[in-house]
LUMDO-22025 format. One record per residue: residue number from 1; residue in one letter; x, y, z of N, C-alpha, C in turn. Coordinates in pm, 1 decimal, padded with zeros to 6 digits. Example, Ala and Ser with C-alpha at 12.3 -4.5 7.8 and 13.67 -1.06 7.14 Angstrom:
# residues 2
<node 1, 'A', <01319.0, -00569.0, 00780.0>, <01230.0, -00450.0, 00780.0>, <01320.0, -00330.0, 00780.0>>
<node 2, 'S', <01285.0, -00225.0, 00708.0>, <01367.0, -00106.0, 00714.0>, <01290.0, 00003.0, 00787.0>>
***
This chain:
# residues 201
<node 1, 'M', <-03144.3, 04050.9, 03895.4>, <-03148.0, 03935.1, 03984.8>, <-03124.3, 03983.4, 04127.8>>
<node 2, 'T', <-03213.5, 03948.9, 04215.6>, <-03198.8, 03989.7, 04354.9>, <-03102.8, 03896.8, 04426.9>>
<node 3, 'A', <-03067.7, 03936.1, 04550.3>, <-02973.6, 03855.7, 04627.6>, <-03028.3, 03718.2, 04658.4>>
<node 4, 'T', <-03160.3, 03705.2, 04658.1>, <-03221.0, 03575.9, 04692.0>, <-03244.0, 03488.8, 04569.2>>
<node 5, 'E', <-03227.0, 03545.5, 04451.3>, <-03247.8, 03468.8, 04328.8>, <-03118.1, 03399.6, 04287.3>>
<node 6, 'T', <-03132.8, 03284.9, 04227.6>, <-03017.0, 03214.0, 04175.1>, <-03042.3, 03176.4, 04029.8>>
<node 7, 'R', <-02935.4, 03164.4, 03954.0>, <-02948.6, 03120.6, 03817.1>, <-02984.7, 02973.4, 03814.5>>
<node 8, 'S', <-03068.1, 02935.4, 03721.6>, <-03107.4, 02794.9, 03711.9>, <-02990.4, 02712.2, 03659.3>>
<node 9, 'T', <-02991.7, 02584.9, 03691.9>, <-02887.8, 02496.1, 03640.0>, <-02895.2, 02486.0, 03487.8>>
<node 10, 'T', <-03013.8, 02502.7, 03431.9>, <-03027.2, 02504.4, 03285.8>, <-02950.8, 02621.7, 03226.7>>
<node 11, 'D', <-02959.4, 02738.3, 03292.4>, <-02885.0, 02855.2, 03245.6>, <-02734.7, 02829.8, 03251.5>>
<node 12, 'V', <-02690.6, 02764.7, 03359.2>, <-02547.2, 02735.5, 03373.2>, <-02500.4, 02647.1, 03258.1>>
<node 13, 'A', <-02578.0, 02542.2, 03228.1>, <-02542.3, 02451.4, 03118.9>, <-02545.9, 02524.0, 02984.7>>
<node 14, 'A', <-02649.9, 02605.0, 02963.4>, <-02662.2, 02677.1, 02836.2>, <-02548.3, 02775.7, 02817.0>>
<node 15, 'D', <-02508.0, 02841.2, 02925.1>, <-02398.1, 02936.7, 02916.0>, <-02267.1, 02866.9, 02879.5>>
<node 16, 'H', <-02247.3, 02746.7, 02935.1>, <-02124.7, 02673.2, 02902.5>, <-02120.9, 02638.6, 02753.8>>
<node 17, 'V', <-02232.3, 02589.0, 02702.7>, <-02237.3, 02552.5, 02561.0>, <-02220.3, 02677.1, 02473.3>>
<node 18, 'A', <-02283.0, 02787.1, 02512.4>, <-02271.1, 02910.5, 02434.2>, <-02127.2, 02960.4, 02431.7>>
<node 19, 'A', <-02055.4, 02943.8, 02543.2>, <-01916.5, 02989.4, 02549.2>, <-01826.5, 02908.7, 02457.0>>
<node 20, 'L', <-01868.1, 02787.6, 02421.9>, <-01788.8, 02703.3, 02333.3>, <-01793.3, 02751.2, 02188.5>>
<node 21, 'R', <-01900.0, 02820.8, 02151.0>, <-01919.0, 02855.2, 02009.5>, <-01803.8, 02937.7, 01951.4>>
<node 22, 'P', <-01756.3, 03042.4, 02017.8>, <-01643.4, 03116.7, 01958.1>, <-01517.5, 03032.1, 01942.5>>
<node 23, 'T', <-01496.6, 02938.1, 02034.1>, <-01379.6, 02850.3, 02023.6>, <-01393.7, 02757.2, 01904.2>>
<node 24, 'I', <-01513.1, 02703.2, 01885.1>, <-01537.7, 02615.7, 01769.8>, <-01529.8, 02694.4, 01639.3>>
<node 25, 'D', <-01577.9, 02817.9, 01640.2>, <-01566.9, 02901.2, 01520.0>, <-01419.5, 02924.1, 01484.1>>
<node 26, 'A', <-01337.8, 02949.9, 01586.3>, <-01194.7, 02967.3, 01561.6>, <-01132.2, 02838.7, 01509.6>>
<node 27, 'L', <-01177.2, 02725.5, 01560.8>, <-01126.1, 02597.2, 01513.4>, <-01164.1, 02574.5, 01367.3>>
<node 28, 'A', <-01285.3, 02611.3, 01330.8>, <-01329.0, 02594.3, 01191.3>, <-01237.0, 02669.6, 01095.7>>
<node 29, 'A', <-01187.5, 02784.5, 01138.5>, <-01095.7, 02861.9, 01054.0>, <-00959.2, 02795.0, 01042.7>>
<node 30, 'E', <-00932.3, 02698.2, 01129.7>, <-00804.3, 02626.5, 01128.2>, <-00809.5, 02498.1, 01046.3>>
<node 31, 'A', <-00917.3, 02476.9, 00972.4>, <-00928.8, 02355.4, 00891.9>, <-00810.0, 02335.0, 00797.4>>
<node 32, 'P', <-00757.7, 02439.3, 00731.2>, <-00640.9, 02416.9, 00644.8>, <-00519.5, 02364.1, 00721.9>>
<node 33, 'R', <-00498.6, 02411.8, 00842.9>, <-00386.2, 02362.7, 00922.2>, <-00406.3, 02215.7, 00956.6>>
<node 34, 'L', <-00526.6, 02178.2, 00998.7>, <-00555.3, 02039.0, 01033.0>, <-00541.8, 01948.7, 00910.9>>
<node 35, 'A', <-00583.1, 01998.3, 00794.8>, <-00567.2, 01919.9, 00671.7>, <-00419.5, 01899.7, 00639.5>>
<node 36, 'S', <-00339.9, 02004.4, 00656.8>, <-00196.0, 01994.0, 00632.7>, <-00132.0, 01896.5, 00730.3>>
<node 37, 'W', <-00169.0, 01904.6, 00856.6>, <-00115.7, 01813.1, 00957.5>, <-00154.4, 01668.5, 00926.5>>
<node 38, 'G', <-00280.0, 01647.4, 00890.0>, <-00324.4, 01510.9, 00860.5>, <-00249.5, 01450.3, 00743.9>>
<node 39, 'G', <-00226.2, 01529.4, 00639.1>, <-00150.4, 01479.3, 00524.9>, <-00005.6, 01452.7, 00559.9>>
<node 40, 'A', <00055.5, 01543.6, 00635.3>, <00195.3, 01524.8, 00675.8>, <00210.0, 01403.1, 00766.0>>
<node 41, 'L', <00113.1, 01384.0, 00854.0>, <00118.2, 01268.8, 00943.9>, <00106.0, 01138.6, 00865.4>>
<node 42, 'A', <00021.7, 01137.8, 00763.7>, <00011.4, 01018.8, 00678.4>, <00144.8, 00992.2, 00608.8>>
<node 43, 'D', <00208.9, 01097.4, 00557.8>, <00340.2, 01080.7, 00494.1>, <00439.6, 01017.3, 00591.3>>
<node 44, 'R', <00443.8, 01070.4, 00712.8>, <00543.0, 01024.7, 00810.6>, <00516.7, 00881.5, 00854.6>>
<node 45, 'L', <00393.1, 00850.8, 00889.0>, <00362.5, 00718.3, 00943.4>, <00367.6, 00610.1, 00836.1>>
<node 46, 'L', <00326.8, 00642.8, 00714.9>, <00338.2, 00545.5, 00606.4>, <00484.6, 00516.0, 00573.2>>
<node 47, 'A', <00572.3, 00609.9, 00603.9>, <00715.4, 00591.0, 00579.1>, <00785.3, 00525.0, 00697.9>>
<node 48, 'G', <00708.3, 00487.2, 00800.4>, <00767.0, 00418.7, 00914.8>, <00790.3, 00505.0, 01036.2>>
<node 49, 'G', <00749.8, 00631.4, 01030.7>, <00762.9, 00719.3, 01145.4>, <00659.8, 00688.3, 01251.8>>
<node 50, 'R', <00672.0, 00758.1, 01362.8>, <00580.9, 00735.3, 01475.0>, <00519.4, 00866.1, 01520.9>>
<node 51, 'L', <00404.5, 00852.0, 01583.9>, <00337.4, 00963.7, 01650.1>, <00359.4, 00949.7, 01800.2>>
<node 52, 'L', <00406.4, 01055.9, 01864.4>, <00416.1, 01061.8, 02009.3>, <00324.1, 01173.5, 02056.0>>
<node 53, 'A', <00262.6, 01157.1, 02172.7>, <00171.8, 01259.8, 02222.0>, <00181.2, 01270.9, 02372.9>>
<node 54, 'A', <00161.1, 01392.9, 02422.2>, <00169.6, 01416.7, 02566.3>, <00081.1, 01533.6, 02606.9>>
<node 55, 'G', <00040.5, 01531.2, 02732.3>, <-00036.4, 01639.7, 02793.1>, <-00051.1, 01610.1, 02941.2>>
<node 56, 'N', <-00104.8, 01704.3, 03014.1>, <-00126.1, 01689.2, 03157.7>, <-00274.8, 01690.5, 03191.2>>
<node 57, 'G', <-00314.6, 01608.5, 03288.1>, <-00453.8, 01609.9, 03332.2>, <-00549.5, 01568.9, 03222.3>>
<node 58, 'G', <-00650.4, 01653.4, 03197.5>, <-00745.2, 01623.8, 03090.7>, <-00677.7, 01615.8, 02955.2>>
<node 59, 'S', <-00572.6, 01693.9, 02936.2>, <-00498.7, 01688.3, 02809.8>, <-00422.7, 01557.1, 02795.8>>
<node 60, 'A', <-00385.5, 01495.8, 02909.0>, <-00323.9, 01362.6, 02904.5>, <-00423.8, 01261.8, 02849.4>>
<node 61, 'A', <-00548.3, 01273.3, 02893.8>, <-00652.8, 01183.4, 02844.2>, <-00675.3, 01204.8, 02695.1>>
<node 62, 'E', <-00670.0, 01329.4, 02649.8>, <-00688.5, 01356.8, 02507.3>, <-00570.5, 01304.5, 02424.9>>
<node 63, 'A', <-00449.7, 01314.7, 02479.9>, <-00333.7, 01259.2, 02410.0>, <-00347.4, 01108.4, 02396.2>>
<node 64, 'Q', <-00396.7, 01044.7, 02502.3>, <-00418.1, 00899.8, 02498.0>, <-00526.9, 00865.4, 02397.7>>
<node 65, 'H', <-00629.2, 00946.0, 02391.3>, <-00736.2, 00927.5, 02292.4>, <-00677.9, 00934.8, 02150.7>>
<node 66, 'L', <-00592.4, 01034.6, 02128.4>, <-00531.2, 01051.7, 01996.0>, <-00452.1, 00928.3, 01954.9>>
<node 67, 'T', <-00362.8, 00881.2, 02041.1>, <-00279.7, 00767.5, 02001.9>, <-00362.8, 00640.7, 01984.6>>
<node 68, 'A', <-00467.4, 00625.9, 02063.8>, <-00553.6, 00508.2, 02049.9>, <-00619.0, 00501.6, 01912.3>>
<node 69, 'E', <-00652.7, 00618.2, 01856.2>, <-00715.8, 00620.4, 01723.7>, <-00622.0, 00566.6, 01616.0>>
<node 70, 'F', <-00491.6, 00584.5, 01635.4>, <-00395.1, 00539.6, 01534.8>, <-00359.3, 00392.4, 01551.8>>
<node 71, 'I', <-00352.2, 00346.9, 01675.3>, <-00323.4, 00205.8, 01700.0>, <-00446.3, 00120.4, 01669.4>>
<node 72, 'G', <-00561.9, 00173.2, 01703.9>, <-00687.7, 00104.5, 01674.3>, <-00738.3, 00146.5, 01536.9>>
<node 73, 'R', <-00850.7, 00216.5, 01536.3>, <-00903.4, 00267.1, 01409.9>, <-00991.4, 00386.9, 01438.9>>
<node 74, 'F', <-01015.1, 00465.7, 01336.7>, <-01105.1, 00580.5, 01350.6>, <-01218.0, 00572.5, 01250.2>>
<node 75, 'D', <-01186.8, 00588.9, 01122.5>, <-01289.5, 00596.8, 01018.6>, <-01284.5, 00471.2, 00931.4>>
<node 76, 'G', <-01321.8, 00358.8, 00987.8>, <-01318.8, 00233.2, 00913.5>, <-01190.2, 00157.3, 00938.5>>
<node 77, 'D', <-01189.0, 00030.7, 00898.4>, <-01073.6, -00054.9, 00922.5>, <-00954.3, -00013.2, 00837.1>>
<node 78, 'R', <-00838.0, -00021.0, 00897.3>, <-00711.6, 00001.6, 00827.9>, <-00602.4, -00057.0, 00916.1>>
<node 79, 'R', <-00481.7, -00064.3, 00861.5>, <-00370.0, -00116.9, 00939.2>, <-00341.7, -00025.2, 01058.9>>
<node 80, 'P', <-00285.5, -00080.4, 01165.4>, <-00247.7, 00004.2, 01278.8>, <-00119.7, 00081.3, 01248.1>>
<node 81, 'F', <-00104.6, 00195.2, 01314.0>, <00015.2, 00276.4, 01299.8>, <00076.8, 00300.7, 01436.6>>
<node 82, 'S', <00209.4, 00318.8, 01437.6>, <00280.4, 00336.1, 01563.0>, <00247.9, 00471.1, 01626.0>>
<node 83, 'A', <00196.9, 00467.0, 01747.9>, <00161.4, 00588.2, 01821.9>, <00185.5, 00562.0, 01970.5>>
<node 84, 'I', <00260.8, 00650.2, 02034.5>, <00300.0, 00631.3, 02173.7>, <00246.5, 00746.6, 02257.5>>
<node 85, 'C', <00166.7, 00712.0, 02357.8>, <00118.7, 00811.5, 02453.1>, <00217.9, 00815.6, 02568.4>>
<node 86, 'L', <00278.4, 00929.2, 02593.8>, <00387.2, 00938.8, 02690.1>, <00340.6, 00938.5, 02835.5>>
<node 87, 'M', <00209.8, 00929.9, 02858.5>, <00159.0, 00910.2, 02995.0>, <00120.1, 00766.1, 03019.2>>
<node 88, 'G', <00128.7, 00683.0, 02915.8>, <00075.7, 00546.9, 02924.6>, <00157.0, 00452.8, 03011.0>>
<node 89, 'D', <00284.2, 00481.2, 03029.9>, <00371.8, 00394.0, 03109.0>, <00387.2, 00455.5, 03247.7>>
<node 90, 'A', <00303.6, 00411.0, 03340.6>, <00303.3, 00470.3, 03474.5>, <00436.5, 00452.1, 03545.2>>
<node 91, 'A', <00501.5, 00338.0, 03522.5>, <00630.1, 00313.8, 03587.6>, <00734.6, 00413.1, 03537.6>>
<node 92, 'A', <00737.4, 00437.1, 03406.1>, <00834.3, 00532.4, 03351.5>, <00805.1, 00673.5, 03401.1>>
<node 93, 'V', <00678.7, 00713.8, 03397.8>, <00641.7, 00849.5, 03441.1>, <00680.1, 00872.1, 03586.9>>
<node 94, 'T', <00647.8, 00776.7, 03672.7>, <00677.3, 00796.0, 03815.0>, <00826.1, 00783.9, 03844.9>>
<node 95, 'A', <00895.3, 00695.4, 03773.1>, <01039.9, 00683.4, 03794.2>, <01111.5, 00811.1, 03751.9>>
<node 96, 'I', <01076.7, 00863.8, 03635.7>, <01139.6, 00986.6, 03588.0>, <01105.1, 01103.0, 03680.6>>
<node 97, 'G', <00977.5, 01112.2, 03718.2>, <00936.2, 01218.4, 03808.4>, <01010.0, 01212.6, 03941.4>>
<node 98, 'N', <01027.4, 01092.4, 03992.1>, <01095.2, 01075.0, 04120.7>, <01244.3, 01105.6, 04110.6>>
<node 99, 'D', <01308.0, 01060.1, 04003.2>, <01453.7, 01072.7, 03991.5>, <01499.3, 01204.5, 03930.0>>
<node 100, 'Y', <01417.8, 01262.1, 03840.3>, <01462.2, 01380.5, 03766.6>, <01370.7, 01501.9, 03783.8>>
<node 101, 'G', <01253.1, 01481.2, 03842.6>, <01157.3, 01590.4, 03858.2>, <01048.5, 01585.8, 03752.0>>
<node 102, 'F', <00930.9, 01639.6, 03787.4>, <00814.3, 01630.4, 03698.5>, <00836.0, 01703.7, 03566.5>>
<node 103, 'D', <00920.0, 01805.7, 03567.8>, <00944.1, 01879.1, 03442.7>, <01011.2, 01793.6, 03336.3>>
<node 104, 'E', <01067.8, 01679.4, 03375.2>, <01139.5, 01594.1, 03280.8>, <01061.0, 01469.9, 03237.8>>
<node 105, 'V', <00936.8, 01452.6, 03287.6>, <00867.3, 01324.2, 03263.7>, <00841.7, 01296.1, 03116.4>>
<node 106, 'F', <00825.1, 01398.8, 03034.7>, <00803.2, 01378.4, 02891.6>, <00933.2, 01391.0, 02812.2>>
<node 107, 'A', <01015.9, 01486.7, 02847.9>, <01138.0, 01510.7, 02771.1>, <01227.0, 01387.2, 02768.5>>
<node 108, 'R', <01239.0, 01319.5, 02882.2>, <01326.5, 01202.5, 02885.4>, <01269.7, 01090.8, 02797.6>>
<node 109, 'Q', <01139.0, 01074.9, 02795.9>, <01077.7, 00973.8, 02709.0>, <01092.1, 01012.1, 02562.1>>
<node 110, 'V', <01078.2, 01139.5, 02532.4>, <01096.5, 01184.6, 02393.9>, <01239.3, 01155.0, 02347.7>>
<node 111, 'T', <01337.0, 01184.6, 02433.2>, <01475.8, 01156.3, 02398.5>, <01495.9, 01006.8, 02372.8>>
<node 112, 'A', <01427.0, 00922.9, 02450.3>, <01439.7, 00778.2, 02433.5>, <01372.5, 00728.4, 02306.2>>
<node 113, 'H', <01256.9, 00783.6, 02272.8>, <01174.2, 00726.4, 02165.9>, <01179.5, 00800.2, 02032.4>>
<node 114, 'A', <01193.1, 00931.6, 02034.3>, <01174.5, 01009.6, 01911.6>, <01293.8, 00997.3, 01817.7>>
<node 115, 'R', <01262.7, 00991.3, 01689.8>, <01362.3, 00985.6, 01584.7>, <01325.8, 01086.3, 01475.6>>
<node 116, 'A', <01420.7, 01117.0, 01390.9>, <01391.5, 01203.8, 01276.7>, <01278.2, 01141.4, 01195.3>>
<node 117, 'G', <01181.1, 01222.5, 01157.9>, <01066.1, 01173.7, 01083.7>, <00944.1, 01148.4, 01169.3>>
<node 118, 'D', <00961.9, 01143.3, 01302.5>, <00848.2, 01126.7, 01392.1>, <00775.8, 01259.7, 01411.9>>
<node 119, 'V', <00655.4, 01252.2, 01467.4>, <00577.6, 01371.2, 01501.2>, <00542.4, 01365.0, 01648.6>>
<node 120, 'L', <00565.6, 01473.8, 01719.2>, <00529.7, 01487.5, 01860.4>, <00417.0, 01589.4, 01871.5>>
<node 121, 'V', <00303.4, 01547.5, 01927.8>, <00189.4, 01636.8, 01948.7>, <00176.9, 01666.1, 02097.7>>
<node 122, 'L', <00176.0, 01793.1, 02132.3>, <00165.4, 01837.9, 02270.4>, <00032.6, 01909.4, 02290.1>>
<node 123, 'L', <-00044.3, 01866.2, 02389.3>, <-00175.5, 01924.6, 02416.2>, <-00174.0, 01996.1, 02550.3>>
<node 124, 'S', <-00224.2, 02119.8, 02550.4>, <-00228.0, 02199.0, 02673.3>, <-00334.2, 02306.7, 02659.3>>
<node 125, 'T', <-00412.6, 02327.9, 02763.2>, <-00508.4, 02438.1, 02757.2>, <-00440.7, 02570.6, 02789.6>>
<node 126, 'S', <-00342.0, 02568.4, 02878.4>, <-00273.4, 02691.9, 02917.1>, <-00156.2, 02725.1, 02826.0>>
<node 127, 'G', <-00088.5, 02620.9, 02775.6>, <00032.0, 02642.1, 02697.2>, <00151.4, 02680.5, 02782.5>>
<node 128, 'R', <00142.3, 02656.6, 02911.8>, <00248.5, 02702.3, 03002.1>, <00311.9, 02590.1, 03082.7>>
<node 129, 'S', <00285.1, 02466.7, 03048.4>, <00339.9, 02353.8, 03124.4>, <00487.9, 02335.3, 03093.0>>
<node 130, 'A', <00570.8, 02343.9, 03196.2>, <00715.4, 02334.6, 03176.3>, <00755.6, 02199.4, 03119.6>>
<node 131, 'N', <00684.3, 02093.7, 03158.3>, <00723.3, 01961.4, 03107.4>, <00695.7, 01949.3, 02958.0>>
<node 132, 'L', <00597.3, 02020.3, 02906.1>, <00571.1, 02017.3, 02762.0>, <00671.4, 02103.5, 02686.0>>
<node 133, 'V', <00711.4, 02215.2, 02744.6>, <00814.0, 02298.4, 02681.9>, <00943.3, 02218.6, 02667.6>>
<node 134, 'R', <00978.9, 02145.5, 02771.8>, <01101.5, 02064.7, 02766.7>, <01085.8, 01948.1, 02669.3>>
<node 135, 'A', <00966.2, 01892.1, 02661.0>, <00941.7, 01785.4, 02563.9>, <00958.0, 01837.0, 02422.2>>
<node 136, 'A', <00909.6, 01957.7, 02396.1>, <00924.3, 02017.0, 02263.0>, <01071.3, 02032.6, 02226.9>>
<node 137, 'A', <01151.0, 02081.0, 02320.8>, <01294.3, 02097.6, 02294.3>, <01360.2, 01963.0, 02266.9>>
<node 138, 'A', <01321.4, 01860.8, 02343.6>, <01378.1, 01726.9, 02322.6>, <01336.3, 01671.8, 02186.9>>
<node 139, 'G', <01211.5, 01695.3, 02147.1>, <01164.2, 01648.0, 02017.6>, <01238.9, 01712.2, 01902.2>>
<node 140, 'R', <01258.2, 01840.9, 01909.9>, <01329.5, 01909.5, 01802.2>, <01475.3, 01866.8, 01797.4>>
<node 141, 'S', <01534.4, 01842.6, 01914.1>, <01673.3, 01794.7, 01917.0>, <01686.3, 01657.7, 01851.9>>
<node 142, 'A', <01579.9, 01575.9, 01865.0>, <01581.6, 01441.7, 01806.9>, <01549.8, 01441.5, 01658.0>>
<node 143, 'G', <01508.8, 01556.3, 01603.9>, <01473.8, 01564.0, 01462.8>, <01327.9, 01538.6, 01434.5>>
<node 144, 'A', <01246.1, 01526.8, 01541.9>, <01101.6, 01509.6, 01524.1>, <01036.9, 01645.0, 01495.5>>
<node 145, 'T', <00921.2, 01641.8, 01432.2>, <00841.6, 01762.1, 01412.2>, <00748.2, 01776.5, 01531.2>>
<node 146, 'V', <00740.6, 01896.6, 01587.5>, <00662.3, 01919.8, 01708.4>, <00543.0, 02009.9, 01677.2>>
<node 147, 'W', <00423.7, 01958.8, 01705.0>, <00300.0, 02036.1, 01690.8>, <00238.0, 02055.1, 01828.1>>
<node 148, 'A', <00182.7, 02171.9, 01851.0>, <00115.5, 02201.2, 01977.8>, <-00029.8, 02237.8, 01952.8>>
<node 149, 'M', <-00116.6, 02193.0, 02042.5>, <-00255.2, 02238.0, 02047.4>, <-00273.6, 02302.9, 02183.5>>
<node 150, 'T', <-00300.4, 02434.5, 02184.0>, <-00310.5, 02505.9, 02311.1>, <-00427.3, 02603.6, 02310.8>>
<node 151, 'G', <-00447.1, 02662.7, 02429.7>, <-00537.8, 02774.8, 02443.7>, <-00470.5, 02902.1, 02395.2>>
<node 152, 'P', <-00520.8, 03017.1, 02439.6>, <-00474.2, 03145.2, 02386.2>, <-00322.8, 03161.3, 02387.8>>
<node 153, 'G', <-00271.4, 03219.2, 02281.7>, <-00128.5, 03244.6, 02269.4>, <-00102.7, 03393.3, 02257.9>>
<node 154, 'P', <00025.2, 03429.1, 02248.1>, <00140.0, 03338.0, 02250.0>, <00161.0, 03279.5, 02388.7>>
<node 155, 'N', <00225.3, 03163.5, 02390.4>, <00255.2, 03097.9, 02516.2>, <00382.1, 03013.7, 02497.6>>
<node 156, 'P', <00443.9, 02969.2, 02605.3>, <00572.1, 02899.4, 02593.6>, <00567.4, 02770.2, 02511.4>>
<node 157, 'V', <00457.4, 02697.2, 02516.8>, <00451.1, 02571.3, 02442.1>, <00446.2, 02597.8, 02292.2>>
<node 158, 'T', <00363.8, 02693.3, 02249.2>, <00357.4, 02722.6, 02105.6>, <00490.3, 02779.2, 02055.5>>
<node 159, 'E', <00556.3, 02857.5, 02138.5>, <00684.4, 02915.0, 02097.1>, <00792.6, 02808.7, 02084.6>>
<node 160, 'A', <00778.1, 02698.2, 02158.0>, <00876.4, 02589.7, 02151.8>, <00848.5, 02491.2, 02039.4>>
<node 161, 'A', <00727.7, 02495.5, 01981.7>, <00686.3, 02399.5, 01879.7>, <00721.0, 02449.0, 01739.6>>
<node 162, 'D', <00713.6, 02356.8, 01642.6>, <00732.9, 02393.3, 01502.5>, <00608.1, 02457.1, 01443.3>>
<node 163, 'D', <00492.0, 02414.8, 01491.1>, <00365.8, 02469.6, 01443.1>, <00263.6, 02450.8, 01554.2>>
<node 164, 'A', <00159.0, 02533.2, 01553.2>, <00063.7, 02527.7, 01664.4>, <-00077.4, 02561.8, 01620.3>>
<node 165, 'L', <-00171.3, 02493.5, 01682.5>, <-00314.1, 02523.3, 01672.2>, <-00350.5, 02594.8, 01801.7>>
<node 166, 'V', <-00377.3, 02725.3, 01793.5>, <-00401.7, 02808.6, 01910.9>, <-00547.4, 02853.5, 01908.7>>
<node 167, 'L', <-00619.1, 02823.7, 02016.7>, <-00762.2, 02852.4, 02021.0>, <-00796.6, 02946.0, 02136.3>>
<node 168, 'P', <-00892.7, 03035.1, 02115.6>, <-00937.6, 03123.1, 02223.1>, <-01034.8, 03050.2, 02315.4>>
<node 169, 'G', <-01049.3, 03102.4, 02435.7>, <-01149.3, 03047.8, 02526.4>, <-01090.8, 03003.4, 02658.8>>
<node 170, 'V', <-01180.2, 02972.1, 02752.0>, <-01136.8, 02920.1, 02881.7>, <-01092.5, 02775.6, 02864.2>>
<node 171, 'G', <-01021.6, 02724.3, 02964.9>, <-00961.4, 02592.5, 02953.6>, <-01056.7, 02482.4, 02914.1>>
<node 172, 'A', <-01173.5, 02477.2, 02977.0>, <-01268.2, 02369.2, 02947.7>, <-01312.9, 02373.4, 02801.8>>
<node 173, 'N', <-01341.7, 02493.4, 02751.4>, <-01387.0, 02504.4, 02613.1>, <-01274.9, 02474.1, 02514.4>>
<node 174, 'V', <-01154.2, 02515.3, 02545.9>, <-01040.4, 02482.3, 02460.1>, <-01021.9, 02331.4, 02454.3>>
<node 175, 'Q', <-01030.2, 02265.8, 02569.1>, <-01011.7, 02121.3, 02572.3>, <-01120.5, 02048.9, 02492.5>>
<node 176, 'E', <-01243.4, 02096.4, 02501.4>, <-01351.2, 02036.3, 02422.8>, <-01326.4, 02052.6, 02273.2>>
<node 177, 'A', <-01281.3, 02170.8, 02233.1>, <-01254.0, 02195.2, 02091.8>, <-01134.4, 02114.0, 02044.1>>
<node 178, 'Q', <-01037.7, 02090.5, 02132.6>, <-00922.1, 02009.9, 02094.4>, <-00962.0, 01867.3, 02059.5>>
<node 179, 'L', <-01064.0, 01814.5, 02125.8>, <-01111.0, 01680.5, 02089.0>, <-01168.9, 01680.6, 01948.0>>
<node 180, 'V', <-01240.0, 01785.6, 01912.3>, <-01289.9, 01798.7, 01775.0>, <-01171.8, 01806.1, 01678.2>>
<node 181, 'A', <-01068.3, 01880.6, 01716.6>, <-00949.5, 01891.5, 01631.6>, <-00881.6, 01756.4, 01613.6>>
<node 182, 'I', <-00874.1, 01678.2, 01720.7>, <-00815.6, 01544.5, 01712.9>, <-00893.2, 01458.2, 01614.4>>
<node 183, 'H', <-01025.2, 01462.1, 01623.4>, <-01106.3, 01381.1, 01533.4>, <-01093.5, 01429.4, 01388.7>>
<node 184, 'A', <-01084.9, 01559.0, 01368.5>, <-01066.1, 01610.9, 01232.6>, <-00931.2, 01565.9, 01176.7>>
<node 185, 'L', <-00828.0, 01569.8, 01260.3>, <-00695.8, 01523.8, 01219.2>, <-00699.3, 01376.3, 01181.3>>
<node 186, 'C', <-00766.6, 01295.8, 01262.3>, <-00778.2, 01152.3, 01233.2>, <-00855.8, 01128.1, 01104.7>>
<node 187, 'R', <-00959.1, 01206.0, 01082.4>, <-01039.8, 01185.9, 00961.9>, <-00959.1, 01217.4, 00836.8>>
<node 188, 'V', <-00881.4, 01324.8, 00840.4>, <-00794.8, 01357.5, 00726.5>, <-00690.9, 01247.5, 00707.1>>
<node 189, 'F', <-00627.1, 01205.3, 00816.8>, <-00526.0, 01100.0, 00808.0>, <-00584.5, 00975.2, 00742.3>>
<node 190, 'D', <-00699.9, 00930.3, 00788.9>, <-00760.1, 00809.2, 00733.6>, <-00796.9, 00826.2, 00586.8>>
<node 191, 'A', <-00845.0, 00945.0, 00550.2>, <-00880.9, 00968.8, 00409.9>, <-00756.9, 00960.9, 00320.8>>
<node 192, 'V', <-00646.5, 01017.5, 00366.8>, <-00523.1, 01014.3, 00287.1>, <-00469.1, 00871.8, 00277.4>>
<node 193, 'V', <-00470.1, 00799.4, 00389.0>, <-00420.6, 00661.4, 00387.8>, <-00507.0, 00574.9, 00297.0>>
<node 194, 'R', <-00636.8, 00591.7, 00305.1>, <-00726.9, 00512.1, 00220.5>, <-00701.3, 00542.0, 00072.9>>
<node 195, 'E', <-00676.4, 00666.5, 00042.3>, <-00651.5, 00706.2, -00096.9>, <-00522.5, 00643.3, -00148.5>>
<node 196, 'R', <-00423.9, 00630.1, -00062.7>, <-00291.7, 00581.3, -00105.2>, <-00279.6, 00431.4, -00105.3>>
<node 197, 'I', <-00333.2, 00365.8, -00001.1>, <-00312.0, 00221.0, 00007.3>, <-00439.6, 00140.6, 00019.6>>
<node 198, 'G', <-00552.9, 00209.1, 00032.0>, <-00679.0, 00137.5, 00047.9>, <-00697.1, 00088.4, 00190.2>>
<node 199, 'A', <-00818.7, 00047.6, 00221.2>, <-00849.7, -00003.2, 00353.9>, <-00799.4, -00145.8, 00366.2>>
<node 200, 'T', <-00743.6, -00177.4, 00481.4>, <-00697.9, -00313.7, 00510.0>, <-00796.0, -00377.0, 00606.8>>
<node 201, 'R', <-00862.5, -00482.0, 00561.9>, <-00965.2, -00545.0, 00646.2>, <-00917.0, -00680.3, 00695.1>>
***
């Protein structure tokens, strides 16, 4: 390629999609972990536990997507389950950030909401967000089980969690694969719930 030549926008798009393939391949190898998580989550929520989720930026949106699937529905009609997105309360997030610092915006909410038997899911592409590390510590102190979905490890978030789904790749590709992981988790959860109690219409 000469100095005057540029790559086509089609090449840019194709390269992005191609870069996702190794991340998705790594995710496919994690199917047993996602199946285990989905079954455990069904056990916890059917017993009255709650799902809490947190992330920053695009991962905040994915955490909100995750909790919405449990309050609403994913794979057919069923009863709603308790799921709290820790970015959803703007007043709480900004008050905590203002009074205690941004590193505490999730940990303080976890301390308020989490109980033994709950599950806390932390999403991060870098795995290095201090507020998620502190949230993990707060979750474990409360007796909740902490799962992390991150990019390449080891990293501080996975080390603070009880279990982790760690994927290779750049941030954008990791985040895209995490959405697939969320949907796989929801599909397993719904299958287990349907098997145990049937669909509620």
